[in-house]
All heavy atoms as an XYZ file, in Angstrom:
951
protein
N     -10.679      5.107    -10.240
C     -11.335      4.668     -9.016
C     -10.324      4.722     -7.874
O      -9.240      4.184     -7.953
C     -11.861      3.243     -9.206
C     -12.538      2.686     -8.016
S     -13.175      1.031     -8.420
C     -14.096      0.716     -6.972
N     -10.695      5.386     -6.817
C      -9.835      5.519     -5.646
C     -10.526      4.837     -4.476
O     -11.706      5.080     -4.227
C      -9.590      7.008     -5.310
C      -8.784      7.154     -4.040
C      -8.899      7.698     -6.473
N      -9.812      3.965     -3.759
C     -10.451      3.317     -2.605
C     -10.741      4.329     -1.506
O      -9.950      5.229     -1.253
C      -9.436      2.278     -2.149
C      -8.151      2.693     -2.753
C      -8.449      3.515     -3.959
N     -11.860      4.188     -0.868
C     -12.225      5.028      0.266
C     -12.223      4.149      1.501
O     -13.043      3.247      1.628
C     -13.600      5.676      0.047
C     -13.609      6.620     -1.112
N     -13.106      7.896     -1.037
C     -14.026      6.453     -2.389
C     -13.235      8.480     -2.213
N     -13.783      7.622     -3.047
N     -11.282      4.424      2.397
C     -11.128      3.607      3.581
C     -12.036      4.107      4.692
O     -12.268      5.294      4.833
C      -9.672      3.627      4.041
C      -8.654      3.196      2.988
C      -7.249      3.330      3.530
C      -8.918      1.777      2.543
N     -12.523      3.183      5.480
C     -13.357      3.528      6.619
C     -12.457      3.661      7.832
O     -11.653      2.784      8.111
C     -14.423      2.427      6.858
C     -15.269      2.766      8.066
C     -15.299      2.255      5.623
N     -12.579      4.772      8.540
C     -11.761      4.983      9.727
C     -12.653      5.251     10.922
O     -13.834      5.545     10.786
C     -10.800      6.179      9.557
O     -11.587      7.365      9.447
C      -9.932      6.030      8.332
N     -12.064      5.175     12.091
C     -12.804      5.438     13.320
C     -13.023      6.933     13.517
O     -13.896      7.339     14.270
C     -12.062      4.852     14.519
N     -12.202      7.755     12.854
C     -12.322      9.197     13.007
C     -13.404      9.730     12.079
O     -13.330      9.547     10.875
C     -10.980      9.876     12.699
C      -9.798      9.383     13.532
C      -8.510     10.031     13.040
C     -10.023      9.682     15.003
N     -14.390     10.387     12.631
C     -15.488     10.880     11.804
C     -15.672     12.382     11.921
O     -16.606     12.932     11.371
C     -16.810     10.184     12.203
O     -17.059     10.439     13.585
C     -16.753      8.698     11.922
N     -14.777     13.065     12.639
C     -14.881     14.507     12.821
C     -14.413     15.245     11.587
O     -14.048     14.649     10.569
N     -14.416     16.572     11.666
C     -13.967     17.371     10.522
C     -12.478     17.165     10.258
O     -11.704     16.845     11.157
C     -14.258     18.803     10.960
C     -14.332     18.760     12.439
C     -14.806     17.384     12.803
N     -12.092     17.339      9.021
C     -10.691     17.203      8.621
C      -9.914     18.380      9.197
O     -10.332     19.533      9.076
C     -10.571     17.174      7.084
C     -11.234     15.922      6.538
C      -9.120     17.282      6.643
C     -11.250     15.844      5.029
N      -8.778     18.087      9.833
C      -7.993     19.188     10.384
C      -7.192     19.869      9.280
O      -7.138     19.404      8.143
C      -7.123     18.741     11.564
C      -5.994     17.810     11.155
O      -5.466     17.907     10.056
N      -5.601     16.922     12.038
N      -6.554     20.964      9.609
C      -5.862     21.782      8.618
C      -4.766     21.012      7.890
O      -4.623     21.118      6.674
C      -5.267     23.013      9.299
C      -4.542     23.932      8.341
C      -3.843     25.091      9.033
O      -4.118     25.343     10.227
O      -3.012     25.730      8.372
N      -3.989     20.216      8.616
C      -2.907     19.454      8.001
C      -3.455     18.468      6.968
O      -2.945     18.383      5.853
C      -2.102     18.716      9.069
C      -0.971     17.818      8.574
C       0.072     18.632      7.801
C      -0.330     17.074      9.715
N      -4.500     17.737      7.348
C      -5.088     16.778      6.409
C      -5.632     17.482      5.174
O      -5.479     16.995      4.053
C      -6.196     15.990      7.103
C      -5.679     15.033      8.157
C      -6.791     14.424      8.982
O      -7.572     15.188      9.584
O      -6.875     13.186      9.014
N      -6.248     18.643      5.358
C      -6.794     19.376      4.222
C      -5.684     19.858      3.296
O      -5.822     19.800      2.074
C      -7.634     20.573      4.691
C      -8.421     21.214      3.562
C      -9.384     20.246      2.899
O     -10.239     19.667      3.548
N      -9.244     20.047      1.596
N      -4.564     20.301      3.870
C      -3.435     20.744      3.044
C      -2.885     19.583      2.223
O      -2.510     19.751      1.058
C      -2.347     21.350      3.912
C      -2.736     22.723      4.453
C      -1.650     23.348      5.256
N      -0.505     23.639      4.395
C       0.662     24.075      4.856
N       0.838     24.244      6.147
N       1.655     24.316      4.022
N      -2.826     18.396      2.824
C      -2.350     17.213      2.094
C      -3.318     16.871      0.971
O      -2.907     16.619     -0.163
C      -2.151     16.023      3.046
C      -0.973     16.304      3.986
C      -1.921     14.728      2.267
C      -0.844     15.317      5.116
N      -4.607     16.864      1.267
C      -5.603     16.565      0.231
C      -5.545     17.583     -0.903
O      -5.627     17.221     -2.080
C      -7.004     16.524      0.845
C      -7.277     15.350      1.783
C      -8.630     15.529      2.469
C      -7.215     14.030      1.040
N      -5.376     18.850     -0.568
C      -5.293     19.897     -1.587
C      -4.024     19.772     -2.426
O      -3.989     20.207     -3.579
C      -5.342     21.289     -0.935
C      -6.690     21.591     -0.297
O      -7.687     20.905     -0.622
O      -6.742     22.513      0.553
N      -2.984     19.189     -1.849
C      -1.688     19.060     -2.536
C      -1.509     17.723     -3.235
O      -0.423     17.452     -3.766
C      -0.559     19.255     -1.523
O      -0.644     20.516     -0.912
N      -2.535     16.880     -3.250
C      -2.386     15.530     -3.822
C      -1.844     15.524     -5.248
O      -0.959     14.718     -5.557
C      -3.690     14.748     -3.728
C      -3.886     14.156     -2.344
S      -5.401     13.207     -2.166
C      -5.178     11.904     -3.343
N      -2.305     16.383     -6.158
C      -1.709     16.341     -7.506
C      -0.205     16.605     -7.500
O       0.548     15.918     -8.193
C      -2.470     17.441     -8.253
C      -3.775     17.559     -7.527
C      -3.441     17.305     -6.085
N       0.238     17.566     -6.714
C       1.680     17.861     -6.643
C       2.443     16.709     -5.996
O       3.549     16.367     -6.424
C       1.908     19.156     -5.861
N       1.860     16.104     -4.981
C       2.498     14.966     -4.307
C       2.611     13.786     -5.267
O       3.666     13.155     -5.383
C       1.717     14.583     -3.036
C       1.825     15.701     -1.991
C       2.221     13.258     -2.471
C       0.860     15.557     -0.827
N       1.533     13.475     -5.978
C       1.555     12.373     -6.947
C       2.578     12.631     -8.043
O       3.301     11.724     -8.457
C       0.159     12.180     -7.560
C      -0.851     11.594     -6.609
C      -0.567     10.133     -6.289
O       0.000      9.415     -7.135
O      -0.924      9.715     -5.178
N       2.653     13.862     -8.518
C       3.621     14.211     -9.556
C       5.037     13.981     -9.044
O       5.888     13.431     -9.742
C       3.437     15.662     -9.982
C       4.382     16.088    -11.080
C       4.103     17.539    -11.520
N       4.945     17.892    -12.642
C       6.220     18.307    -12.536
N       6.781     18.403    -11.348
N       6.923     18.608    -13.607
N       5.313     14.408     -7.797
C       6.639     14.234     -7.217
C       6.999     12.756     -7.170
O       8.108     12.355     -7.543
C       6.695     14.861     -5.825
C       8.038     14.723     -5.183
C       9.109     15.545     -5.345
C       8.464     13.666     -4.307
N      10.178     15.073     -4.607
C       9.814     13.927     -3.960
C       7.840     12.551     -3.776
C      10.533     13.096     -3.118
C       8.571     11.723     -2.930
C       9.893     11.994     -2.610
N       6.062     11.911     -6.698
C       6.328     10.477     -6.635
C       6.604      9.911     -8.025
O       7.544      9.136     -8.219
C       5.155      9.717     -5.996
C       5.236      9.628     -4.504
C       4.291     10.275     -3.712
C       6.230      8.899     -3.876
C       4.355     10.193     -2.331
C       6.308      8.815     -2.499
C       5.364      9.461     -1.725
N       5.797     10.284     -9.006
C       6.004      9.755    -10.365
C       7.382     10.142    -10.907
O       8.050      9.330    -11.549
C       4.900     10.225    -11.291
C       3.572      9.597    -10.993
C       2.496      9.991    -11.995
N       1.177      9.700    -11.499
C       0.637      8.497    -11.400
N       1.343      7.448    -11.777
N      -0.579      8.320    -10.949
N       7.811     11.379    -10.687
C       9.133     11.812    -11.137
C      10.244     11.049    -10.416
O      11.240     10.647    -11.030
C       9.299     13.321    -10.929
C       8.444     14.196    -11.846
C       8.549     15.663    -11.436
C       8.825     14.006    -13.305
N      10.085     10.833     -9.114
C      11.082     10.076     -8.356
C      11.155      8.629     -8.841
O      12.238      8.054     -8.943
C      10.764     10.113     -6.864
C      11.017     11.457     -6.213
C      12.477     11.884     -6.276
O      13.349     11.071     -5.910
O      12.736     13.020     -6.709
N       9.996      8.034     -9.134
C       9.971      6.637     -9.568
C      10.580      6.470    -10.955
O      10.979      5.368    -11.332
C       8.553      6.091     -9.520
C       8.070      5.910     -8.118
C       8.820      5.779     -6.984
C       6.710      5.834     -7.693
N       8.012      5.630     -5.876
C       6.712      5.667     -6.293
C       5.488      5.906     -8.347
C       5.556      5.550     -5.555
C       4.338      5.803     -7.605
C       4.374      5.621     -6.221
N      10.648      7.537    -11.730
C      11.305      7.458    -13.026
C      12.820      7.338    -12.847
O      13.500      6.744    -13.672
C      10.951      8.675    -13.877
C       9.505      8.673    -14.342
S       9.005     10.206    -15.120
C       9.944     10.137    -16.624
N      13.345      7.906    -11.767
C      14.780      7.860    -11.505
C      15.197      6.715    -10.592
O      16.321      6.241    -10.658
C      15.231      9.178    -10.881
C      15.194     10.340    -11.837
C      15.822     11.585    -11.252
O      16.811     11.455    -10.503
O      15.312     12.674    -11.546
N      14.308      6.294     -9.697
C      14.618      5.270     -8.704
C      13.491      4.248     -8.693
O      12.339      4.603     -8.469
C      14.745      5.879     -7.302
C      15.621      7.086     -7.254
N      16.994      7.016     -7.309
C      15.324      8.402     -7.185
C      17.501      8.229     -7.265
N      16.502      9.095     -7.186
N      13.829      2.993     -8.896
C      12.823      1.945     -8.873
C      12.410      1.664     -7.431
O      13.242      1.294     -6.613
C      13.357      0.654     -9.508
O      13.772      0.952    -10.845
C      12.293     -0.425     -9.532
N      11.129      1.852     -7.125
C      10.678      1.565     -5.761
C      10.548      0.054     -5.552
O      10.471     -0.705     -6.524
C       9.308      2.248     -5.685
C       8.818      2.247     -7.098
C      10.044      2.369     -7.959
N      10.528     -0.403     -4.305
C      10.262     -1.826     -4.046
C       8.908     -2.214     -4.632
O       8.020     -1.368     -4.757
C      10.239     -1.932     -2.524
C      10.872     -0.680     -2.030
C      10.682      0.362     -3.076
N       8.750     -3.490     -4.970
C       7.494     -3.919     -5.587
C       6.306     -3.639     -4.675
O       5.247     -3.261     -5.132
C       7.542     -5.401     -6.027
C       6.312     -5.735     -6.859
C       7.698     -6.320     -4.837
C       6.400     -7.017     -7.616
N       6.489     -3.807     -3.374
C       5.475     -3.323     -2.446
C       6.086     -3.103     -1.081
O       7.027     -3.780     -0.689
C       4.237     -4.219     -2.424
C       4.225     -5.425     -1.527
C       3.493     -5.398     -0.354
C       4.892     -6.593     -1.862
C       3.431     -6.508      0.469
C       4.830     -7.706     -1.059
C       4.100     -7.660      0.110
O       4.032     -8.753      0.919
N       5.583     -2.091     -0.431
C       6.134     -1.676      0.856
C       5.092     -0.826      1.572
O       4.094     -0.440      0.976
C       7.443     -0.885      0.655
O       8.049     -0.646      1.910
C       7.208      0.438     -0.020
N       5.325     -0.566      2.818
C       4.459      0.371      3.541
C       5.325      1.227      4.451
O       6.418      0.829      4.848
C       3.405     -0.370      4.367
O       4.001     -1.018      5.480
N       4.830      2.412      4.740
C       5.526      3.330      5.634
C       4.556      3.722      6.736
O       3.447      4.166      6.465
C       6.014      4.588      4.882
C       6.696      5.564      5.829
C       6.939      4.205      3.739
N       4.974      3.511      7.978
C       4.172      3.940      9.121
C       4.447      5.420      9.350
O       5.603      5.843      9.406
C       4.543      3.155     10.382
C       4.220      1.671     10.250
O       3.380      1.323      9.399
O       4.809      0.882     10.998
N       3.381      6.195      9.479
C       3.493      7.638      9.640
C       2.812      8.048     10.929
O       1.723      7.579     11.243
C       2.852      8.368      8.441
C       3.603      8.011      7.166
C       2.840      9.869      8.658
C       3.013      8.591      5.914
N       3.452      8.928     11.676
C       2.865      9.479     12.890
C       2.374     10.885     12.588
O       3.069     11.683     11.960
C       3.893      9.541     14.034
C       4.386      8.193     14.485
C       3.267      7.368     15.148
N       3.788      6.115     15.653
C       3.755      4.963     14.996
N       3.223      4.903     13.804
N       4.243      3.866     15.531
N       1.167     11.177     13.036
C       0.551     12.475     12.823
C       0.540     13.216     14.159
O      -0.154     12.827     15.088
C      -0.871     12.292     12.297
C      -1.569     13.597     12.016
O      -1.099     14.671     12.379
N      -2.702     13.507     11.354
N       1.319     14.294     14.249
C       1.374     15.096     15.465
C       0.358     16.239     15.426
O       0.340     17.074     16.308
C       2.781     15.652     15.664
N      -0.457     16.286     14.380
C      -1.445     17.349     14.271
C      -0.939     18.546     13.501
O      -1.702     19.237     12.854
N       0.368     18.798     13.544
C       0.958     19.917     12.816
C       2.077     19.461     11.886
O       2.594     20.237     11.085
C       1.484     20.980     13.786
C       2.603     20.493     14.662
C       3.922     20.721     14.300
C       2.337     19.796     15.830
C       4.958     20.267     15.093
C       3.370     19.347     16.642
C       4.682     19.580     16.274
N       2.460     18.187     12.008
C       3.472     17.626     11.118
C       3.264     16.122     11.023
O       2.670     15.500     11.904
C       4.886     17.932     11.599
C       5.254     17.212     12.896
C       6.679     17.509     13.293
C       7.005     16.806     14.613
N       8.383     17.040     15.015
N       3.759     15.553      9.936
C       3.763     14.103      9.733
C       5.211     13.646      9.723
O       6.083     14.339      9.208
C       3.119     13.731      8.398
C       1.654     14.068      8.232
C       1.201     13.750      6.815
C       0.814     13.298      9.223
N       5.463     12.469     10.274
C       6.819     11.936     10.290
C       6.803     10.442      9.981
O       6.057      9.696     10.603
C       7.458     12.177     11.653
N       7.607      9.997      9.001
C       7.745      8.556      8.775
C       8.539      7.945      9.916
O       9.559      8.500     10.330
C       8.502      8.477      7.449
C       9.236      9.774      7.356
C       8.429     10.796      8.102
N       8.070      6.825     10.434
C       8.754      6.214     11.574
C       9.231      4.793     11.304
O      10.062      4.286     12.039
C       7.866      6.224     12.844
C       7.628      7.647     13.306
C       6.564      5.500     12.625
N       8.711      4.161     10.264
C       9.083      2.770     10.007
C       8.720      2.429      8.569
O       7.676      2.843      8.078
C       8.338      1.850     10.971
C       8.740      0.391     10.837
O       9.914      0.128     10.488
O       7.896     -0.487     11.067
N       9.585      1.688      7.896
C       9.301      1.196      6.550
C       9.327     -0.320      6.582
O      10.253     -0.912      7.125
C      10.344      1.718      5.544
O      10.306      3.142      5.550
C      10.050      1.214      4.146
N       8.305     -0.921      6.016
C       8.191     -2.379      5.979
C       8.273     -2.833      4.522
O       7.434     -2.458      3.708
C       6.844     -2.820      6.566
C       6.652     -2.289      7.966
O       7.364     -2.672      8.879
N       5.706     -1.389      8.131
N       9.302     -3.626      4.199
C       9.419     -4.112      2.828
C       8.417     -5.222      2.517
O       8.061     -5.434      1.371
C      10.845     -4.607      2.564
C      11.883     -3.508      2.457
C      13.273     -4.110      2.261
C      11.561     -2.551      1.326
N       7.966     -5.944      3.534
C       6.981     -7.007      3.335
C       5.818     -6.791      4.300
O       5.649     -7.542      5.250
C       7.626     -8.378      3.530
C       8.769     -8.593      2.578
C      10.085     -8.427      2.988
C       8.526     -8.914      1.252
C      11.139     -8.591      2.101
C       9.573     -9.075      0.361
C      10.866     -8.916      0.799
O      11.901     -9.073     -0.085
N       5.027     -5.755      4.045
C       3.959     -5.442      4.993
C       2.792     -6.401      4.892
O       2.576     -7.049      3.880
C       3.535     -4.038      4.574
C       3.848     -3.983      3.114
C       5.083     -4.817      2.929
N       2.061     -6.486      5.970
C       0.815     -7.240      5.983
C      -0.329     -6.312      5.642
O      -0.136     -5.220      5.121
N      -1.505     -6.761      5.942
C      -2.676     -5.913      5.735
C      -3.490     -6.227      4.505
O      -4.568     -5.663      4.301
N      -2.999     -7.134      3.654
C      -3.777     -7.481      2.464
C      -5.126     -8.083      2.857
O      -6.099     -7.969      2.121
C      -2.992     -8.457      1.584
C      -1.741     -7.872      1.035
C      -0.473     -8.080      1.494
C      -1.622     -6.952     -0.046
N       0.426     -7.351      0.748
C      -0.257     -6.651     -0.200
C      -2.541     -6.359     -0.909
C       0.212     -5.780     -1.185
C      -2.073     -5.493     -1.882
C      -0.717     -5.213     -2.010
N      -5.178     -8.697      4.030
C      -6.422     -9.285      4.507
C      -7.455     -8.221      4.853
O      -8.622     -8.533      5.033
C      -6.157    -10.175      5.730
C      -5.407     -9.450      6.827
O      -4.358     -8.858      6.569
N      -5.906     -9.499      8.041
N      -7.066     -6.951      4.919
C      -7.997     -5.873      5.228
C      -8.661     -5.271      3.995
O      -9.506     -4.397      4.124
C      -7.283     -4.770      6.012
C      -6.791     -5.259      7.356
O      -7.490     -5.988      8.042
N      -5.584     -4.884      7.722
N      -8.267     -5.731      2.817
C      -8.888     -5.208      1.598
C     -10.331     -5.679      1.497
O     -10.635     -6.837      1.755
C      -8.129     -5.677      0.356
C      -6.720     -5.150      0.160
C      -6.115     -5.765     -1.092
C      -6.713     -3.641      0.073
N     -11.187     -4.769      1.086
C     -12.588     -5.136      0.863
C     -12.698     -5.829     -0.489
O     -11.827     -5.666     -1.355
C     -13.490     -3.891      0.875
O     -13.121     -3.061     -0.238
C     -13.361     -3.116      2.170
N     -13.762     -6.593     -0.713
C     -13.933     -7.233     -2.029
C     -13.925     -6.219     -3.178
O     -13.443     -6.517     -4.270
C     -15.283     -7.932     -1.903
C     -15.440     -8.203     -0.438
C     -14.790     -7.026      0.244
N     -14.414     -4.994     -2.919
C     -14.440     -3.969     -3.970
C     -13.030     -3.492     -4.336
O     -12.806     -3.021     -5.450
C     -15.272     -2.760     -3.523
C     -16.744     -3.059     -3.301
C     -17.038     -3.707     -1.952
O     -16.196     -3.591     -1.029
O     -18.093     -4.348     -1.833
N     -12.089     -3.612     -3.403
C     -10.727     -3.147     -3.656
C      -9.861     -4.206     -4.340
O      -8.794     -3.890     -4.863
C     -10.076     -2.724     -2.339
C     -10.740     -1.528     -1.689
S     -10.151     -1.265     -0.019
C      -8.812     -0.139     -0.325
N     -10.306     -5.440     -4.354
C      -9.514     -6.529     -4.912
C      -9.132     -6.298     -6.376
O      -7.967     -6.495     -6.743
C     -10.236     -7.862     -4.719
C      -9.404     -9.108     -4.966
C      -8.179     -9.157     -4.055
C     -10.250    -10.350     -4.770
N     -10.067     -5.871     -7.250
C      -9.652     -5.627     -8.643
C      -8.557     -4.570     -8.771
O      -7.670     -4.695     -9.612
C     -10.943     -5.160     -9.324
C     -12.044     -5.719     -8.487
C     -11.512     -5.719     -7.082
N      -8.597     -3.537     -7.928
C      -7.539     -2.525     -7.958
C      -6.199     -3.116     -7.533
O      -5.158     -2.792     -8.102
C      -7.894     -1.361     -7.022
C      -8.994     -0.423     -7.489
C      -9.363      0.559     -6.378
C      -8.559      0.314     -8.731
N      -6.232     -3.982     -6.533
C      -5.004     -4.631     -6.065
C      -4.428     -5.527     -7.156
O      -3.210     -5.549     -7.378
C      -5.273     -5.426     -4.793
N      -5.278     -6.260     -7.844
C      -4.836     -7.139     -8.935
C      -4.211     -6.304    -10.050
O      -3.128     -6.616    -10.556
C      -6.008     -7.990     -9.464
C      -5.626     -8.714    -10.744
C      -6.470     -8.978     -8.399
N      -4.876     -5.225    -10.412
C      -4.369     -4.359    -11.478
C      -3.015     -3.751    -11.095
O      -2.082     -3.730    -11.900
C      -5.380     -3.256    -11.769
C      -4.993     -2.358    -12.913
C      -6.027     -1.273    -13.156
O      -6.781     -0.898    -12.265
N      -6.051     -0.770    -14.371
N      -2.885     -3.294     -9.864
C      -1.623     -2.704     -9.410
C      -0.517     -3.752     -9.385
O       0.632     -3.467     -9.775
C      -1.810     -2.079     -8.028
N      -0.832     -4.956     -8.926
C       0.165     -6.029     -8.882
C       0.621     -6.403    -10.293
O       1.821     -6.568    -10.545
C      -0.405     -7.252     -8.165
N      -0.329     -6.515    -11.208
C       0.027     -6.852    -12.586
C       0.929     -5.789    -13.200
O       1.932     -6.107    -13.840
C      -1.229     -7.011    -13.442
C      -1.996     -8.270    -13.159
C      -3.306     -8.337    -13.933
O      -3.888     -7.315    -14.291
N      -3.777     -9.551    -14.167
N       0.597     -4.522    -12.975
C       1.407     -3.432    -13.528
C       2.820     -3.449    -12.943
O       3.796     -3.268    -13.680
C       0.722     -2.091    -13.256
N       2.931     -3.673    -11.639
C       4.251     -3.687    -11.001
C       5.095     -4.847    -11.505
O       6.277     -4.684    -11.816
C       4.087     -3.760     -9.487
N       4.495     -6.022    -11.613
C       5.241     -7.209    -12.060
C       5.642     -7.068    -13.517
O       6.777     -7.380    -13.893
C       4.412     -8.485    -11.813
C       4.268     -8.708    -10.300
C       5.059     -9.690    -12.490
C       3.203     -9.695     -9.923
N       4.737     -6.566    -14.360
C       5.058     -6.396    -15.778
C       6.183     -5.385    -15.970
O       7.011     -5.538    -16.864
C       3.820     -5.967    -16.557
C       2.832     -7.097    -16.747
C       1.514     -6.637    -17.355
O       1.385     -5.443    -17.714
O       0.597     -7.478    -17.469
N       6.221     -4.366    -15.122
C       7.277     -3.361    -15.235
C       8.626     -3.928    -14.825
O       9.640     -3.688    -15.478
C       6.929     -2.145    -14.374
C       7.958     -1.040    -14.459
C       7.564      0.149    -13.620
C       8.630      1.226    -13.722
N       8.347      2.367    -12.880
N       8.647     -4.689    -13.749
C       9.908     -5.208    -13.218
C      10.394     -6.422    -14.002
O      11.576     -6.564    -14.295
C       9.753     -5.557    -11.724
C       9.551     -4.272    -10.922
C      10.948     -6.323    -11.202
C       9.126     -4.495     -9.498
N       9.463     -7.312    -14.361
C       9.844     -8.553    -15.046
C       8.735     -8.947    -16.018
O       7.890     -9.792    -15.704
C      10.080     -9.654    -14.008
S      10.750    -11.159    -14.720
N       8.714     -8.346    -17.209
C       7.618     -8.588    -18.148
C       7.470    -10.044    -18.595
O       6.390    -10.462    -18.991
C       7.932     -7.692    -19.341
C       9.224     -7.038    -19.074
C       9.695     -7.415    -17.713
N       8.551    -10.819    -18.505
C       8.472    -12.211    -18.949
C       8.017    -13.169    -17.856
O       7.922    -14.376    -18.076
C       9.816    -12.674    -19.524
C      10.961    -12.711    -18.545
C      11.654    -11.368    -18.332
O      11.284    -10.372    -18.972
O      12.563    -11.320    -17.510
N       7.696    -12.663    -16.673
C       7.268    -13.529    -15.556
C       5.982    -14.261    -15.909
O       5.048    -13.691    -16.457
C       7.068    -12.705    -14.295
N       5.954    -15.539    -15.590
C       4.768    -16.372    -15.826
C       4.145    -16.844    -14.520
O       2.959    -17.086    -14.440
C       5.130    -17.602    -16.673
C       5.701    -17.268    -18.020
C       4.640    -16.732    -18.937
C       5.235    -16.480    -20.313
N       4.726    -15.311    -20.956
N       4.965    -17.023    -13.499
C       4.506    -17.511    -12.195
C       5.202    -16.729    -11.091
O       6.282    -16.188    -11.293
C       4.836    -19.003    -12.020
C       4.129    -19.856    -13.029
O       2.911    -19.915    -13.038
N       4.882    -20.515    -13.893
N       4.570    -16.715     -9.943
C       5.167    -16.104     -8.758
C       5.187    -17.135     -7.651
O       4.297    -17.972     -7.550
C       4.356    -14.897     -8.294
C       4.333    -13.698     -9.221
C       3.398    -12.628     -8.678
C       5.727    -13.133     -9.402
N       6.181    -17.026     -6.803
C       6.300    -17.931     -5.671
C       6.198    -17.115     -4.390
O       6.937    -16.158     -4.201
C       7.650    -18.657     -5.718
C       7.992    -19.569     -4.538
C       6.999    -20.721     -4.462
C       9.415    -20.082     -4.679
N       5.265    -17.484     -3.537
C       5.128    -16.853     -2.226
C       5.659    -17.844     -1.203
O       5.201    -18.984     -1.143
C       3.648    -16.520     -1.920
C       3.102    -15.533     -2.947
C       3.515    -15.957     -0.501
C       1.622    -15.284     -2.820
N       6.621    -17.406     -0.417
C       7.190    -18.268      0.615
C       6.819    -17.672      1.971
O       7.466    -16.747      2.445
C       8.721    -18.382      0.470
C       9.071    -18.903     -0.926
C       9.291    -19.284      1.564
C      10.532    -18.908     -1.246
N       5.771    -18.190      2.581
C       5.346    -17.649      3.874
C       6.178    -18.225      5.015
O       6.870    -19.228      4.856
C       3.889    -18.103      3.979
C       3.861    -19.372      3.199
C       4.875    -19.209      2.080
N       6.065    -17.573      6.160
C       6.687    -18.116      7.362
C       6.050    -19.471      7.657
O       4.861    -19.658      7.428
C       6.434    -17.196      8.557
C       7.067    -15.842      8.434
C       6.702    -14.957      9.612
O       6.071    -15.425     10.579
O       7.059    -13.779      9.564
N       6.809    -20.399      8.183
C       6.229    -21.704      8.508
C       6.126    -21.930     10.011
O       5.796    -23.015     10.453
C       7.034    -22.834      7.854
C       8.443    -22.926      8.406
O       8.861    -22.115      9.216
N       9.172    -23.920      7.934
N       6.387    -20.892     10.781
C       6.392    -21.067     12.231
C       5.393    -20.151     12.940
O       5.502    -19.907     14.113
C       7.802    -20.797     12.776
C       8.273    -19.398     12.517
N       8.815    -19.045     11.299
C       8.252    -18.288     13.273
C       9.120    -17.759     11.343
N       8.788    -17.276     12.533
N       4.407    -19.657     12.197
C       3.484    -18.713     12.813
C       2.147    -19.373     13.151
O       1.733    -20.317     12.495
C       3.243    -17.489     11.906
O       2.453    -16.538     12.615
C       2.502    -17.884     10.637
N       1.531    -18.853     14.174
C       0.159    -19.229     14.508
C      -0.751    -18.018     14.415
O      -1.902    -18.071     14.823
C       0.109    -19.804     15.924
C       0.827    -21.121     16.040
C       0.700    -21.684     17.417
N       1.546    -22.867     17.521
C       1.939    -23.390     18.652
N       1.575    -22.866     19.786
N       2.701    -24.462     18.667
N      -0.209    -16.945     13.883
C      -0.938    -15.690     13.752
C      -1.951    -15.820     12.609
O      -1.586    -15.837     11.438
C       0.062    -14.558     13.479
C      -0.593    -13.211     13.366
O      -1.785    -13.088     13.110
N       0.216    -12.179     13.537
N      -3.223    -15.891     12.951
C      -4.253    -16.081     11.919
C      -4.366    -14.875     11.001
O      -4.709    -15.022      9.831
C      -5.623    -16.392     12.554
O      -5.977    -15.329     13.433
C      -5.590    -17.708     13.310
N      -4.061    -13.673     11.497
C      -4.091    -12.490     10.629
C      -3.015    -12.605      9.548
O      -3.247    -12.271      8.393
C      -3.896    -11.204     11.441
C      -5.028    -10.921     12.383
C      -4.831    -10.977     13.741
C      -6.292    -10.614     11.906
C      -5.873    -10.722     14.618
C      -7.345    -10.359     12.767
C      -7.139    -10.413     14.124
N      -1.842    -13.105      9.933
C      -0.775    -13.303      8.964
C      -1.197    -14.339      7.917
O      -0.982    -14.147      6.717
C       0.515    -13.759      9.660
C       1.607    -14.147      8.695
C       2.369    -13.180      8.063
C       1.859    -15.484      8.393
C       3.356    -13.523      7.157
C       2.848    -15.839      7.493
C       3.591    -14.851      6.880
O       4.556    -15.201      5.979
N      -1.813    -15.402      8.361
C      -2.232    -16.455      7.423
C      -3.317    -15.963      6.472
O      -3.284    -16.279      5.282
C      -2.698    -17.682      8.206
C      -1.605    -18.350      9.056
C      -2.209    -19.462      9.926
C      -0.479    -18.878      8.192
N      -4.269    -15.172      6.969
C      -5.289    -14.628      6.059
C      -4.674    -13.585      5.134
O      -5.097    -13.439      3.985
C      -6.498    -14.035      6.826
O      -6.034    -13.035      7.729
C      -7.250    -15.101      7.578
N      -3.656    -12.876      5.614
C      -2.930    -11.935      4.767
C      -2.264    -12.670      3.602
O      -2.372    -12.259      2.447
C      -1.882    -11.190      5.600
C      -1.014    -10.288      4.770
O      -1.481     -9.323      4.193
N       0.270    -10.613      4.697
N      -1.579    -13.775      3.885
C      -0.913    -14.555      2.836
C      -1.944    -15.139      1.867
O      -1.735    -15.133      0.655
C      -0.031    -15.667      3.456
C       0.488    -16.623      2.391
C       1.120    -15.067      4.236
N      -3.068    -15.592      2.371
C      -4.125    -16.141      1.505
C      -4.652    -15.068      0.554
O      -4.885    -15.342     -0.630
C      -5.258    -16.724      2.352
N      -4.844    -13.868      1.058
C      -5.328    -12.776      0.196
C      -4.277    -12.402     -0.835
O      -4.601    -12.170     -1.987
C      -5.704    -11.557      1.046
C      -6.217    -10.381      0.262
C      -7.635    -10.548     -0.224
O      -8.007    -11.583     -0.769
N      -8.427     -9.542     -0.030
N      -3.016    -12.378     -0.432
C      -1.934    -12.090     -1.359
C      -1.888    -13.150     -2.466
O      -1.680    -12.833     -3.641
C      -0.602    -12.030     -0.610
C       0.599    -11.508     -1.336
C       0.340    -10.139     -1.931
C       1.801    -11.455     -0.412
N      -2.142    -14.394     -2.110
C      -2.197    -15.471     -3.098
C      -3.350    -15.245     -4.076
O      -3.191    -15.435     -5.286
C      -2.362    -16.828     -2.406
C      -2.392    -17.993     -3.369
C      -2.596    -19.319     -2.670
O      -2.845    -19.366     -1.474
N      -2.487    -20.387     -3.413
N      -4.506    -14.812     -3.574
C      -5.645    -14.527     -4.472
C      -5.301    -13.417     -5.455
O      -5.660    -13.475     -6.633
C      -6.880    -14.143     -3.660
C      -7.633    -15.317     -3.066
C      -8.998    -14.933     -2.506
N      -8.908    -14.238     -1.232
C      -8.691    -14.825     -0.057
N      -8.518    -16.130      0.008
N      -8.655    -14.122      1.036
N      -4.625    -12.394     -4.949
C      -4.238    -11.274     -5.831
C      -3.295    -11.770     -6.918
O      -3.444    -11.457     -8.068
C      -3.595    -10.127     -5.008
C      -4.671     -9.509     -4.096
C      -2.975     -9.080     -5.908
C      -4.121     -8.578     -3.039
């Protein structure tokens, strides 16, 4: 099961996007081989800029937000991915501790932490 995200863009897929979609098996294989040699962070995000003819990573976030944007249908996938990551890194883990910021009034951040707690 692959999540299908809803975006504001509804036009035809441009050539770059189609090339990426066509190359997904090779891209996934490359990531799997790299992860065998280098342990990735338990979770992270990379901001990418699309110039229409090239993609460029511009920022990496080790503690990204956005969990509050998951749909209820995506929650089981998130739980499964989290369990797999934790079991791989620390199979004997019984509990996790989330330490949120205590000085924020950002409601998106707070709903993000609440969703992360549910996962």
